[in-house]
C-alpha positions as MATLAB code, in Angstrom:
seq = 'MISTSITYETIHLDKQNLPVILFEQNNSSASIGAFLHWHEQIELYYIISGGLALLCNGSEEWIYAGDVGFINWCEPHRGTRFLDDTKFFTIQVDLSLFDIKLLATSNEYVLGQYNDIPTYIKKNDDLNRILKSLITEYQKKDNGYQYFIKSALYEILGTLIRLG';
ca = [
      -0.027    0.350    0.084;
       1.064    3.461   -0.794;
       0.922    6.169    1.965;
      -1.320    8.838    1.266;
       0.835   11.572    3.614;
       2.121   14.377    2.187;
       6.428   15.122    2.882;
       8.249   17.771    3.159;
      11.191   17.414    0.964;
      14.446   19.296    1.746;
      16.308   20.231   -1.375;
      20.204   21.682   -0.861;
      21.439   23.834   -3.694;
      24.715   25.134   -3.815;
      23.129   28.953   -4.046;
      26.275   30.426   -4.025;
      27.188   29.175   -7.397;
      23.683   28.133   -9.038;
      19.803   27.768   -8.310;
      19.603   24.717  -10.030;
      19.921   21.042   -9.518;
      19.126   18.758  -12.233;
      18.665   14.835  -11.746;
      18.297   12.324  -14.328;
      15.892    9.428  -14.064;
      15.185    6.233  -15.897;
      11.949    3.885  -14.623;
      10.199    1.472  -15.922;
       6.917   -0.031  -15.309;
       8.014   -1.346  -12.332;
       9.123    1.676  -10.461;
       6.849    3.236   -7.664;
       8.751    6.480   -7.781;
       9.090    9.228   -5.222;
       6.538    9.481   -2.068;
       3.752   12.164   -2.827;
       6.057   15.712   -1.513;
       6.267   19.187   -1.538;
       9.125   21.477   -1.559;
       9.777   25.430   -1.843;
      11.653   25.284   -5.246;
       9.848   25.103   -8.771;
      10.000   21.734  -10.299;
       9.902   20.749  -14.007;
       9.747   17.016  -14.833;
      11.609   16.830  -18.768;
      10.399   13.973  -20.751;
      13.215   12.520  -22.819;
      11.605    9.362  -23.621;
       8.792    7.035  -22.251;
       6.304    8.934  -20.068;
       4.658    9.069  -16.968;
       1.810   10.113  -15.133;
       2.298   12.730  -13.048;
       0.169   13.331   -9.950;
       0.140   17.787   -8.845;
      -2.590   18.872   -6.719;
      -4.491   16.316   -7.364;
      -4.992   15.978  -10.695;
      -2.753   13.321  -12.686;
      -2.263   12.912  -16.094;
       0.222   11.113  -19.008;
       3.333   13.243  -20.397;
       5.269   11.893  -23.060;
       9.038   12.476  -24.415;
       9.203   15.944  -25.555;
       6.381   16.959  -22.671;
       7.333   18.933  -19.754;
       5.148   18.711  -16.121;
       5.417   22.062  -13.943;
       5.242   21.695  -10.769;
       4.816   25.117   -8.577;
       6.601   26.338   -5.117;
       4.658   24.120   -2.751;
       2.566   22.065   -4.486;
       2.045   18.471   -3.646;
       2.975   16.102   -6.591;
       4.970   12.765   -7.515;
       4.971   10.377  -10.852;
       2.731    7.809  -10.141;
       3.203    5.713  -13.114;
       5.577    4.977  -15.766;
       6.068    3.283  -18.943;
       9.290    1.022  -19.961;
      12.300    2.777  -20.754;
      11.326    6.264  -19.588;
      13.892    8.426  -19.082;
      13.774   12.067  -17.851;
      15.359   15.127  -15.816;
      13.614   16.244  -12.623;
      15.047   20.465  -12.787;
      14.504   22.299   -9.201;
      14.859   26.200   -9.392;
      15.652   28.289   -6.171;
      13.059   30.645   -7.410;
      14.172   33.268   -4.130;
      17.402   34.063   -5.986;
      15.651   35.529   -9.315;
      13.194   37.903   -7.783;
      13.684   39.824   -4.576;
      10.174   40.055   -3.948;
       9.766   36.589   -3.765;
      11.610   36.967   -0.376;
       8.523   38.909    0.994;
       6.870   38.108    3.630;
       3.647   37.069    1.694;
       3.373   34.631   -1.128;
       1.246   36.238   -3.297;
       3.820   37.846   -5.642;
       4.960   34.092   -5.824;
       1.236   32.489   -6.145;
      -0.012   35.144   -8.676;
       3.199   34.951  -10.685;
       3.382   31.031  -11.538;
      -0.062   30.239  -10.609;
      -1.565   30.274  -14.070;
       1.271   28.036  -15.580;
      -0.501   25.281  -16.666;
       1.059   21.824  -15.017;
       1.301   19.913  -18.419;
       2.868   21.322  -21.037;
       2.751   19.151  -24.369;
       5.579   19.533  -27.036;
       6.384   22.952  -26.679;
       9.478   23.402  -28.720;
      10.548   26.721  -27.067;
      10.561   25.290  -23.863;
      12.625   21.855  -25.698;
      15.315   23.976  -26.854;
      15.819   26.026  -24.093;
      16.307   22.773  -21.986;
      18.017   21.029  -23.784;
      20.742   24.002  -23.816;
      20.376   24.120  -20.099;
      20.929   20.200  -19.238;
      24.089   20.152  -22.077;
      25.740   23.384  -20.214;
      24.535   21.566  -16.755;
      26.588   18.369  -17.393;
      29.098   19.312  -19.556;
      30.648   22.452  -17.514;
      32.398   24.025  -20.283;
      34.363   27.317  -19.348;
      30.947   29.862  -18.978;
      28.955   27.317  -17.713;
      27.510   29.507  -14.682;
      26.278   32.194  -17.161;
      24.915   30.043  -19.694;
      22.849   28.164  -16.995;
      21.708   31.340  -15.114;
      20.321   32.541  -19.026;
      18.253   29.775  -19.790;
      17.063   29.875  -16.584;
      15.705   33.030  -17.427;
      14.441   31.868  -20.402;
      12.611   28.824  -19.365;
      10.889   31.554  -16.242;
       9.790   33.700  -19.061;
       8.322   31.033  -21.116;
       6.675   29.317  -18.737;
       5.101   33.052  -17.622;
       4.177   33.622  -21.096;
       1.845   30.292  -20.954;
      -0.116   31.004  -18.250;
];
């Protein structure tokens, strides 16, 4: 039996270097995924191959290769089911490093600016191009990669806001 409780996840980002962390994941239909959890960072599920059922805020939908799942700040979520040979990246971003208003005592700015972004984003060419660039820079770590990553993060956020 899978637990229905929601767990708080602490994410440790190297805030002095980059406000992002990437994880490459490979799953099969036998995978159970993570427990239902939430955290204070936004998260993107970028599907490379296969597909997964993403549960977010009580809504569940399948996303496939080329799709993106957007999890907003403090939203309960988890991948619930997977196709065989599913490969995806989870990309966690600390928004507080992008805008001083995010550090205010009220969450209205965070929820207002990012609340209209869809959770399930299907085959968006602009977003796919930027995410591929971000992953390449993050993995290679060539000279100046930090600047390219930060630039890609701003492009991702701008693209997401325009989808809202």
